[in-house]
C-alpha distance (Angstrom), angle and dihedral (degrees) to the residues before:
residue distance angle dihedral
M1 . . .
T2 3.83 . .
K3 3.76 114.3 .
R4 3.80 112.5 -109.6
W5 3.79 90.3 -143.4
V6 3.73 140.6 42.1
N7 3.94 94.6 -176.6
R8 3.72 124.9 44.4
P9 3.80 125.3 -164.4
E10 3.76 114.4 -91.6
G11 3.73 112.4 -92.2
S12 3.82 92.8 9.1
T13 3.77 129.0 139.3
W14 3.78 94.2 -135.5
G15 3.78 109.3 144.5
D16 3.88 94.9 5.6
W17 3.84 89.5 117.7
G18 3.86 96.3 29.9
E19 3.68 136.6 -61.0
N20 3.77 94.2 -86.5
D21 3.76 96.8 44.0
E22 3.90 116.6 141.6
W23 3.81 97.8 172.7
G24 3.71 103.7 70.9
R25 3.82 111.1 -177.9
K26 3.75 89.1 -7.6
N27 3.81 80.3 89.7
L28 3.71 86.2 73.0
L29 3.90 91.2 66.2
T30 3.87 91.0 92.8
P31 3.86 124.4 170.5
D32 3.87 87.8 -103.1
R33 3.79 92.5 53.3
I34 3.80 92.2 47.8
K35 3.73 89.6 51.1
A36 3.72 91.7 51.3
A37 3.87 89.4 49.3
A38 3.80 89.1 51.7
A39 3.90 89.0 54.4
E40 3.82 88.0 62.5
V41 3.81 88.5 72.2
Q42 3.73 104.0 100.4
E43 3.86 105.3 152.3
G44 3.74 103.9 20.8
L45 3.89 93.3 -122.2
A46 3.72 113.1 152.9
F47 3.87 126.5 -157.8
C48 3.73 127.6 -163.6
L49 3.76 107.8 -134.2
S50 3.73 98.2 -170.3
M51 3.81 125.7 103.4
P52 3.87 113.8 -137.5
L53 3.78 99.9 -82.5
D54 3.84 91.5 -122.9
M55 3.88 89.1 64.2
P56 3.01 139.3 131.3
G57 3.80 82.7 33.4
G58 3.80 129.5 -136.4
N59 3.74 119.4 13.0
S60 3.91 105.3 -85.2
V61 3.78 94.0 103.9
N62 3.72 91.0 57.1
P63 3.92 113.6 4.3
K64 3.83 96.8 -156.4
R65 3.80 94.4 54.8
F66 3.83 127.1 69.7
P67 3.88 137.2 -173.1
P68 3.90 118.9 -94.0
K69 3.80 116.3 -77.6
F70 3.86 120.1 -147.8
G71 3.79 120.7 -143.2
P72 3.72 137.4 -172.6
V73 3.84 128.2 -101.0
F74 3.69 113.5 -149.5
H75 3.90 131.4 -137.4
P76 2.93 116.5 -116.0
P77 3.81 100.0 17.9
G78 3.79 108.5 -99.0
G79 3.84 89.6 20.9
D80 3.78 130.6 110.5
T81 3.72 103.5 -119.1
F82 3.80 116.7 103.6
Y83 3.76 115.2 -124.4
Y84 3.84 87.1 -138.4
N85 3.85 124.9 104.1
L86 3.81 82.5 -6.4
D87 3.84 114.8 -178.9
W88 3.74 102.9 -145.4
S89 3.80 90.5 -163.1
E90 3.77 87.5 80.4
W91 3.81 89.9 59.3
Q92 3.86 104.2 32.7
D93 3.75 123.1 30.7
G94 3.73 109.9 -119.8
N95 3.75 97.3 11.9
M96 3.81 109.6 131.9
D97 3.81 98.0 -176.4
V98 3.83 123.5 123.0
S99 3.79 114.4 -164.8
S100 3.84 140.9 174.0
D101 3.82 133.9 -159.7
E102 3.68 132.2 173.7
C103 3.84 146.3 174.5
T104 3.83 126.5 -128.7
T105 3.77 132.6 -153.5
I106 3.84 109.5 -150.3
W107 3.72 132.1 -173.1
N108 3.77 94.9 -143.7
Q109 3.89 95.9 -144.9
Y110 3.77 97.7 38.3
S111 3.81 99.4 103.9
T112 3.88 134.1 -3.3
Q113 3.83 100.6 2.8
W114 3.84 151.5 158.8
D115 3.76 122.9 -133.6
S116 3.80 113.7 -139.9
F117 3.85 121.1 -150.6
A118 3.82 87.4 -103.4
H119 3.84 89.2 66.0
V120 3.77 97.4 77.4
G121 3.79 130.0 17.6
S122 3.78 132.9 157.9
M123 3.72 142.8 -126.2
F124 3.83 101.4 -101.5
D125 3.78 138.1 153.0
A126 3.72 97.4 -117.6
D127 3.79 99.0 155.4
G128 3.83 93.2 49.6
D129 3.79 97.9 -121.8
G130 3.77 94.7 125.7
E131 3.88 93.8 -107.6
P132 3.93 121.0 99.8
E133 3.70 116.2 -127.4
R134 3.82 134.5 -169.1
V135 3.73 104.9 -91.2
Y136 3.76 137.2 158.4
Y137 3.90 134.1 -155.6
N138 3.79 113.5 -34.0
G139 3.71 92.6 7.9
F140 3.82 101.1 -67.8
R141 3.77 108.2 156.8
A142 3.79 138.0 -130.7
D143 3.87 108.4 -109.4
E144 3.70 94.1 12.3
E145 3.82 102.3 62.9
I146 3.84 100.5 -5.7
L147 3.71 101.7 55.9
G148 3.73 124.0 -162.1
P149 3.84 129.3 -142.2
E150 3.80 92.6 -92.5
H151 3.84 97.2 53.5
P152 3.72 113.8 116.2
D153 3.75 91.3 -130.5
G154 3.77 91.6 56.4
M155 3.78 134.7 -102.6
G156 3.81 123.5 -61.7
A157 3.74 147.2 88.9
R158 3.88 105.4 -84.1
K159 3.89 87.6 -175.7
L160 3.88 130.0 28.5
S161 3.83 94.0 23.8
V162 3.81 124.0 144.4
A163 3.74 87.8 -97.2
G164 3.70 87.8 81.3
M165 3.73 90.4 54.8
A166 3.88 92.5 50.6
E167 3.90 89.5 51.9
A168 3.76 88.5 51.4
C169 3.77 89.5 50.5
M170 3.90 95.4 -141.1
Q171 3.79 91.7 -123.2
G172 3.77 122.4 142.3
R173 3.84 144.8 94.2
G174 3.78 117.6 -28.8
V175 3.73 120.9 -159.8
L176 3.82 118.1 -167.3
L177 3.73 131.0 -158.6
D178 3.88 113.4 -164.1
M179 3.85 99.3 -146.7
V180 3.89 88.5 175.6
A181 3.86 88.6 69.0
H182 3.82 87.8 59.7
H183 3.85 104.1 33.0
G184 3.78 108.3 15.0
H185 3.73 113.0 -150.3
E186 3.84 92.7 -34.8
R187 3.84 118.1 133.3
V188 3.84 102.1 -110.5
V189 3.77 125.9 168.4
V190 3.82 102.5 -147.3
G191 3.75 119.8 -148.8
Y192 3.81 130.6 -178.8
D193 3.76 97.4 -80.0
E194 3.79 95.2 51.3
L195 3.76 91.3 45.1
M196 3.78 91.6 54.2
R197 3.84 91.2 47.3
M198 3.74 91.3 54.9
F199 3.86 91.0 46.2
E200 3.79 90.2 52.5
A201 3.77 93.1 45.5
D202 3.82 92.1 51.8
D203 3.77 97.0 36.2
I204 3.83 91.0 -118.4
V205 3.86 121.0 166.3
V206 3.79 121.1 -174.3
E207 3.76 118.4 -161.2
E208 3.72 138.9 -170.7
G209 3.72 112.3 -74.0
D210 3.89 93.9 23.9
M211 3.84 125.7 128.2
F212 3.73 107.6 -132.5
L213 3.75 119.5 -149.6
F214 3.80 130.0 -178.7
H215 3.88 127.7 -164.5
T216 3.84 116.4 -140.9
G217 3.86 103.6 169.0
W218 3.81 93.9 -109.1
D219 3.86 87.7 117.6
D220 3.78 96.0 58.3
M221 3.83 91.7 43.4
I222 3.74 91.3 52.2
M223 3.78 92.0 50.2
E224 3.76 92.6 46.6
M225 3.82 90.8 52.7
G226 3.82 87.0 59.7
G227 3.78 99.3 -145.6
N228 3.80 96.1 -42.5
P229 3.76 100.3 90.5
D230 3.79 124.8 -164.1
A231 3.85 95.4 -139.7
K232 3.76 93.2 -174.4
K233 3.75 91.8 55.2
L234 3.85 93.2 46.0
H235 3.73 93.7 47.3
S236 3.86 89.5 53.0
S237 3.86 94.5 45.0
G238 3.83 136.6 74.2
A239 3.80 133.0 27.4
V240 3.85 122.6 -68.5
L241 3.76 129.8 -172.9
D242 3.88 117.5 -106.8
G243 3.65 107.0 -121.1
F244 3.84 91.3 -176.5
D245 3.91 90.7 64.3
D246 3.78 105.9 97.7
K247 3.75 91.8 -162.1
L248 3.80 90.6 58.0
L249 3.83 92.3 49.9
Q250 3.82 89.6 49.5
W251 3.82 87.9 51.1
I252 3.78 90.8 55.3
T253 3.79 88.0 51.3
D254 3.82 96.9 46.8
S255 3.90 96.4 41.2
G256 3.75 92.7 65.1
V257 3.84 90.0 -140.5
V258 3.94 113.1 170.0
A259 3.81 93.9 -152.4
L260 3.83 143.4 12.0
I261 3.82 112.4 -147.1
S262 3.78 132.3 -177.5
D263 3.89 141.0 163.9
N264 3.72 90.1 -124.1
M265 3.80 130.6 87.0
A266 3.73 104.9 -98.8
V267 3.80 109.2 5.0
E268 3.88 85.5 -125.1
D269 3.76 134.8 51.1
S270 3.87 102.3 -71.2
N271 3.81 92.8 -165.9
G272 3.74 97.9 65.7
F273 3.80 132.8 100.3
G274 3.85 132.4 177.2
E275 3.64 150.8 88.6
T276 3.67 117.5 -32.8
H277 3.83 142.7 154.1
G278 3.88 102.0 -45.1
G279 3.82 98.0 14.3
C280 3.80 137.2 -64.4
S281 3.68 121.6 -15.3
R282 3.81 145.5 166.2
L283 3.86 93.3 -154.0
P284 3.79 105.1 28.3
I285 3.94 94.5 171.5
H286 3.80 88.9 49.8
R287 3.76 89.7 54.1
H288 3.84 93.2 41.3
C289 3.80 94.0 49.1
L290 3.75 107.1 33.2
F291 3.82 100.0 31.6
R292 3.72 104.1 30.4
L293 3.85 110.4 26.4
G294 3.80 105.3 22.6
V295 3.81 92.6 -120.1
H296 3.80 117.7 150.4
L297 3.80 125.4 -133.2
G298 3.74 126.0 -143.6
E299 3.71 121.3 -164.5
I300 3.88 142.0 -169.9
W301 3.78 92.0 12.3
Y302 3.86 118.2 163.1
L303 3.79 103.6 -118.0
S304 3.89 102.5 151.7
A305 3.78 99.1 98.2
L306 3.82 92.3 43.7
A307 3.78 94.0 46.8
K308 3.89 88.8 51.0
A309 3.90 93.3 50.5
L310 3.87 93.5 45.7
R311 3.89 91.9 47.0
E312 3.86 89.8 49.3
R313 3.75 89.4 52.3
G314 3.85 97.8 40.5
R315 3.80 90.9 -118.6
S316 3.78 136.2 123.7
R317 3.91 103.3 176.6
F318 3.86 128.4 84.2
L319 3.78 144.8 146.6
L320 3.87 110.1 -82.2
T321 3.75 119.7 -160.6
A322 3.75 110.7 -178.7
P323 3.84 120.5 149.5
P324 3.86 118.1 165.7
L325 3.71 122.2 -134.6
Y326 3.86 110.3 -68.6
L327 3.72 90.2 -118.1
P328 3.97 112.4 150.0
G329 3.68 113.8 -142.0
A330 3.82 97.5 22.0
V331 3.74 119.5 129.9
G332 3.87 91.8 -159.8
S333 3.82 137.5 14.8
P334 3.78 142.7 -161.6
A335 3.72 112.9 -114.2
T336 3.81 138.8 -162.5
P337 3.77 101.4 -155.6
V338 3.71 123.1 -169.5
A339 3.81 127.8 -153.6
T340 3.84 119.0 -162.6
I341 3.75 120.9 -167.2
C-alpha cells in the first residue's frame, strides 16, 4: 500500500510497527509483559478504578460534556407501553414475568475514560508538500479515516478508534505514584525534576511496557462534592503534569510507557497554551502522546482506594485490566478498570 506520509514528526513512533499500525505502544503489551504483570498479584485483592459514570455531575467541570441520560424502550416497537417494570401477564396469559429495558445516551469522555489516538491530532506536513494538514497518529487523515458528522459515509473514526484498544485488551502492569502523599490537594504543575524526586522518594521504577498512573486527589474531591462539583475549586487543586517541560516529554518518550493515567481531567494542565515540542499547543502532552508516540491517556479514574492500599504495603505495582467499550468509530470510551494486587 502507498504510505500515507512522507514526513513523520520528530521523535515519533510512526511506522515503527508498520505503516498501517493503529496500536502504537500497545504493541509493547507482549505476552511476556502480561505474564510479568500477573506476577504482581500477591493477595488477590481487586480495586474498581472507575468513578460512577454520572460523576462529576452537571457540566461545569467540562461544559461540552454531560452526564448519562436514560431513556425508555417501548413495547412493542413504535408502541406506547414502556418496557420497564413490564407485567407480561397483560400481554401473554399466564406469563408471570416482569422485565425492564432501557437506552442510554453517554458522552464518552464525561467520567472515567480512555482517549483513543483519534481524539487529538495535529496540523502537520505529513505528505511533504509544504502545507500542513489535519493528521492523527501514523498519518491517518481527517475526513479520510477520521470522518466528521457531515461526511456522506457517516461520522466516526474508521481508524484509530477505541475498538483497537479493546482488541488489544489493555491489560498489563500498572505503576502508581501517589502525588497526594507529597503535595496534598495543592495545585502543583509537575515537571521532570519533581517527578523524578517523587519516584526516588517512593522507590518507584517505571519500565518499558508499563502503564503509569498518578493520583492527585481529584477523585475524592469529586466524590465528596456529591454530584454538585465546584469546578473552580477542582481546577485549582491537585497535581498536573507540565506539558511545556521538554525534559518531561522526553521522559515519556524514553520510558516506553504504554499509557498515562490520572484521576484528574486531562493528565496535564488544561489551561495552558504556548510553544512546545512541535509547535504551539494547548495540550502538549495530548499531542505528544496521542499524535506522536501512540501512548493512550486515561482521565478521571478513581485511584484513591488503590493508592491507600499500595502505600500501606510499600508497593507501587499491580496488574491492571482496563479495556474500553468495544465501540467501533468512537474516539473515546468509558471504562471500568480493575487493579489487582
